N, C-alpha and C positions, 0 to 999 in steps of 0.2 A: 768734548760734546759740542761745545759752541762751534768749534771748527768744522766738525762733521755736519752740523745743521746748516751751516753756511754753505758748505760744499754741496749738500743735497738740494738746497734751495736754488743755488746757481745752476745745477744740472737740470732741475725742473724747468727753470726759466729758459734755458737753452733749448730744451725739448719742445716747450710750447712755442718758442720763436721759430724753430725748424718746422713744426707742424703748421704754423701760420703761413710760412713761405710756400707751403704746398697746399694751402686751403683750396677747396673746390666748392663752388656754388652749384647746387643741383636744383634745377627747375623742372616742373611738369607742364607740358603744353597739351591741352585737350583739343582735338578736332573731331567733328562728327563724321568725317568722310573716311572712306576706306583707302587701302594702299594704292589702288589704281586711279584714284581721283587726283586731278592736277593740283588742287588746293593742298591736299595732304602731302603730295610729293614736294610742293614748294616749301611747306613747313619743315619737312625732313631735311631738305637741302639747306635751309636757313640754319637749322640746329647744327648740322654738320659743319657749316662755315663758322658759326660762333665758336664751336668747340675747337676748331683748328686755329682760328685767328686769336683766340684768347689763350692758346697753349693749354687748353683743358681746364682753365680756371673757372669757366662757366659751362656747365654740362646740361643741355636741354634734352629731355626725353619726350618724344612726341607719342602721344597715346591716340591710336586710331579708333574710328567708329564708336566713339563714346565709351571705350573699354575701361576708362578710369571711373566711370559712374556719374559723369556730369551730363545732365540732359541738354539737348540742343537749344532749348529755350532758357537755360539757366547759366549760360557761360558768362554773361556780364556780371551777374551777382556772385558767381563762384570765384572769379578773379578779384572782384571787389573785396570779398571776405577772406581771401587768401587760401581758399580750399585748393586752388591750383594757382601757380604763379603766372601762367600764360594760357591764352586760348585763341583759337582760330574760330571766329564767330560770324555767322550770317546776320547782318545787322538787323534786318526787318524782323527776325525771330526774337530779338531782344526788346521789341517795342513795348512789351508789357511792363518793362522796367523804366523805359524812357521813350514815350510815344513818338518823339521826333524821328527815331530810328526807323520807323515804318515808312518814311517818305519816299525811299527809292523804289518802292513798288508802284508808285503812281504812274499810270500809263502816259506816254508821250513826254514824260519829264526828262529822262536820261536815255538817249538812244545811241548806243555805241560807245567805244572807248574814248573817242575824242571829246564827246560831251561829258563822259564820266570824269575826265581830267579837269574840265572846267568846273563841273559840279563840286569836286573835292577842293578846288581852289577857293570857291565861294563859300561852301558850307563847312570847310575844314575847321575854322575857328569854333563853330557851333559844336561839331563833333568833339573837338578837343575839350570844350567846356563840359560836355556831357560825361566824357570818360574821366576827366579829372574829378568830377563830382562823385564818380563811382570808384575812386582810388586806383586809377589805372591810366595808361597812356597807350596810344596807337603807335606801333612800330612800322606797320605798312598795311596797305589795302590791296586787294586783288579782286577784280570784277568777274562775275559769272558771264557766260554767253547769254545773250538775250533769248527770251521765249518766243516761240512761234506756234502755229497750229498744224496738227496732223489731221487730215480729213480723207474721207473716201472719195469725195469729188473735189475738184479744184476750187479754191476760194481765191479770187483775184479782185473782184469788185465788192462794193458795199452790198449790192443786191445778193451776191453769192453767199454772204455771211448770214443772211436772214434765215432764221429757223434752224441753223446748224446746232445739233445737240453735241456740245463739246464738253468734255470733262475738264473742269477748272481745277487749279492746283492750290489756290488759297482764296480767301474772301475777296481780296482786291481783284484777282483775275475773274472771279465769278461776276462781280459787279460790272467790270469792264466789258466782258463778253455780252452781258445782258444789254448794256447800253449800245453795243455795236449791232444789236438786233439778233444775236444768236440766242439759243436756248441752253444756257450752261447747265451742267449736271454735277452734282456732288456724288462722288463714287470712289471707293478705295482703289488705288492704282492697280492692285492685284486682280481686280474684277474687270478691268478695262477690256482686255482681249475678248472675254466671253460676252461682254455687253455689245461690243462692236460686231462680233460674229452673229449675235442674236438680232442685230438691227435696232437695238434700243438706244445706242449711242453712235454718233457719226465720227467721233474722233477725240483728240485730246490737245490740250495746250501745255507745252513744256519746251525745254531747250533741246538743241541738237544733241547734247551729251546724253540726256536722259532718253531721248528718242532712239538714238543709236544703241545705247547700252541695253535698253529694254526691248529692242527689236520691234519697234512700232511699225516698221515696214512690212511686217508679216500680216498686218490686218488693216493698214491704211495705205493709200497710194500716192497721196499728195502732201507736200509740206510747204507752208508759206512762212518764211522767217519775218514775221511782222515787226520784230525788233521794237516792241512797244515799251519795254522798260529794261533797265540794267541794274542789278543789285550787286553790291560788293561784300566780300568777307573782309573783316579786319582782324589783324593779329595784334593783341594787346598784352601788356605786362603790368602786373600789380606794382603800384608805385612804391610800396614799402620794400619789395624785393629789388626793384630798380635802384632805389636810393641807397640800398645797402652795398651796391657794387662800388668798385673804385672808379675814379674819374676815367682812367684809361680803359677799363672794361666797358663803361657806358659809351665812350667815344667810339670804340671798336664796333660794338653791337649796333649803334645807331648808323654808323657808316655802312655796315653791311646791309642793314634794312634799306637805306636810301639807294644803294647800288643795285641790290638784288630785286627790288620792287619792279623795275623795268623788265627784268627777265621773267618774272612771274606773270606780268601782264601779257608778255609775248606768248607765254605758255597757254594762257587763257584764249588768246586769239587763235593759236594753232589748234587748240582743242576744238573750237567751233568749226574751223576749216576742215579738219580731219574727220570730224563726225558728220559734217555735211556730205563729205565724199563717201562715207560709209552708207549713208541714206541713198545716194544716187547709184552707188554700185549695186545696191540691193533693189533697184528698180523703182525708187520713188522719183516723182517729178517735183522739182522745186519751182514754185511760182512766186512772182513778186506782186505786191499790192499795187493797184492802179491808183490814179488820183482820187477817185471817189472813195476808195477804202482808206486812203491816207487821211482824207478830210474828215471822214467819220471817226477815225481814231483820234484825231486832234480834238474834235468836238467832245467826244466821250471822255478823253483824258482830262481836259481842262475843267469839265464839270465836276470831276472827281477831285481835282486840286482844290476847288472852292469848298467842297465838303470837308477836306482834310484841314483847311485853314480854320474852319469853325472849331475843330477839336484841338488843333495845335496852332494858335494864333501867331506865335513867333516864327513860324515857317514862311509866312507870306512874304515878308520883306526879303528873306534869303532867296526865295524862288523868283521874286521880281528882279533882283540883281542878276541872278543866273539867266533868266529869260532875256534880259537886255543884252547879255553877252552872246547868247546863242540864237537870237532872232526868233524865239518862240513867242 
């Protein structure tokens, strides 16, 4: 009996050891975006690369369009609490949990990918601090194309903006458009076409992606890529899940994130270029802001910076350092 017990115990140990050798870590990654969105496609490409380079020991499942039940404004807290192991989150939508994360919506602060790179160099340590306090770390960032305005009449100068009834997409864009002299409108996006057709709204503020995908060219004729802000998505991972990996797995995944991030930024730039082409192919005229409109944008933006600093004082020093590097 003693011999048999010993034999069975040894067999069990061997089975457990063999099972451990083939252990697989399964993570869920939630993104709010659909399969055709470049952020979702980047997340899927990253998950595929992780699965391949870890020989299947880390298997990430990407859940699209909030299908796993995590709200777009609750991704930060969901990763923090381990409801999901990873998320692709639009930073400013998590500002309810960490007010600093709303800073990228400030007009005239981050204009284009070159400035976004500088911003992340300067503000990166603050982001790291915030995410660490929420039990997670950032693997990579990917910026969205910048917003512009779609209008029935061309908007080129500061005077052209005056009185334009433009549908705003969030509170910050509403305030900015108001300071620019426009008459911003709160309106569900689904009602925009009917409102423009009825003459109660002149146009909308949004990106080239949304404009092309929503076929805004069917009821507006002009687009000005004002490029007044740039917001990033961040892909984060729960620290408990991260620390449970082997050193080799962490090194592999971080290496992939560092390498593939540049590819994802290129995809964002390509998205902007291709969607602009869709707009022009469908008859829209693309106009650029003149000096008077640019000056008005800078004035409006900086007044909003000051208001933000009153609410989030620690942001001022970071913005001052960034401004010195960018000449703002």
